[in-house]
N, C-alpha and C positions, 0 to 999 in steps of 0.2 A: 349653705348646706341645710340649715334648719328650715329655711323657707321652702326648699324643695321637699323636705321630709313632711312638713305640714301640708303641703299641697297634695302629696301622694296619699297621706292619711285621709284627707277630706275626700279625695276622689274615690277611695275604697269604701268610705262610709256611705257614699251616695250610690254605689253600685248595687244593683238588685240581683238576686239569684233567680228571679222569676223572669222568664222570657216567653215571647209569643212564638209558638211552634205550630206548623201546619201538620196535621195528621196525614201520614202517608197511607194510601190504600194498598191493600194486598192485590197483586196482579194475579188473577186466577190462571192465566196462560202459563206464566213462569212456574207456578206451583205445580201444575199438571206435568210440565216437562221434567221437573225435579223428581216428582213421584215416579214417573215412568223410567227415569234413569236408575232410581233406587230399585225398582222392580226388576229391571234388566240385570242389574248387578247381582241381585239375589238369585236369579235364574242361572246366571253364569257361574256362580260360586258353588252351587249345590250340584251334587251328582244325580239326584232324583228329580225328574221333571216336575215342576210345580204349577203347570198350566191350569190345573183344576182349582188350585187354591188362590192363585193371584189373578185378579180380574184385570184384564187389559182394557185400555180405553177403547171405546167403540169406534170413534173417529178421531184419531190423533191430529189430523191435518185441519180440522174444523176450527175456525177462529171463534172464540167466545166473545160476546159483546160485553163491554165493561158495565158493571152494575151502576145505575144512575145514583147520584149522590142526593140524598134527601136533606135539604137544608134545615127543615124543621126538626129533624132528629139530631143534627149536628149542633144547632144553636139552642141549647137548653137553658131554662131560666136560672138566674142567680149566678151565672159564671161570666168571667171576663173573656172577651174575644176582640180580635182585630179583624175587621171585615173591609172589603174593598167594594164600594158602591159607585158604579159609573166613573171609575178612575180615581176616586177620592178615598183615602183610607180613614177609618174611624176606629177608635178604641171605645168599646161599649160594654155595658153590663146588660144582659138580656133580662127584660121584665116578663114579657109574655108574648104569645102569638094570638093575633085576632084574625081568624080565618087565614088569609094568605099574606098578612102583613105582620112584620116584626115590630114590636114596640120595645124600645130600649132607651137607656139614658147614657149620656157621655160619662166617662170615668172622671174627667177633670171638672165637669159641670153637671152635678146630679139633677139640677132643676131643669135642665134642657132635655126635653123628651124628643126622641128621634123615631120616625116611622119609615120603614122601608118595605117595599113589596118584595116577595121572595125572588121574582124574576130580575130585580135590580142588583141583587147581591151576587158577586162572583164566587161561586161555590168552590173553586180551586184555591182561592186565597183566604179561606177562613182559618185564622190562626187562634188557637186556644192558649191562654196564659197558663204556663206550667212551671214547676220547679226544675231548674237546670242543675243537675248533679255535677257535671264537669266544671261549670262556672263556679259553683260553690266550693269545689275542691281547690280550684286555682286561687280563689280569694283566701281560703283558709291557709293554704301553704304559704302564700305571700305574706299574710299577717304573721304567721309563725316565724318566717324569715326576718321580717321587720322587727319583731320582738327580740329575736336572737341578736340581730345587729345592734339594736338599742342597748341590750344588756352588755354586749361586748364593748360598746363605746363608753358605757358608764364605768365598767370595771377597768378599762384601759387607762 
C-alpha cells in the first residue's frame, strides 16, 4: 500500500501544468454566418424595420479565403514551442529570425543550435507552451484528496 502511495506521489510531483497547445484560428466564414443569424433575429423580434441601421452582407454566398499564417509572427523570440519540421518534432526556444531562417536551440540541449527555413516548418502544427488551468485543477484536487486520505489514515 505504501509503495503504491509513494509511486503516486512521485508521479504527481513529476507532472507539469504546462502543456504545448496549438492556437486555433478563428474561421471568418463561421463568424459571418453567426453575425447574420443574430441580425436576422433582431429584425424578426422588432416591430419597426431596421434595414437602414443593420448592414447586410453584400455577398453572403461568397467564400472567403483563409488568412495565410505568418510563421515569423507566430514564432516569437524567447518562447518555448514544439514545431514539426519535415515529419520530425522539435521542442525549441526561439532565439531569432535571420531573413527566412529560424535560429533556435533545443530545450534539453541549449548548446545545440538549430536552423530551419520557414518553408520547412509545418505551420499547422506549431504548438506554444502554455499553462493548463484544467490540468492544474486536477492535480490540486487530487493532492487535496491524498492529503485528506493521509490524515484520515493517521487518525484512524
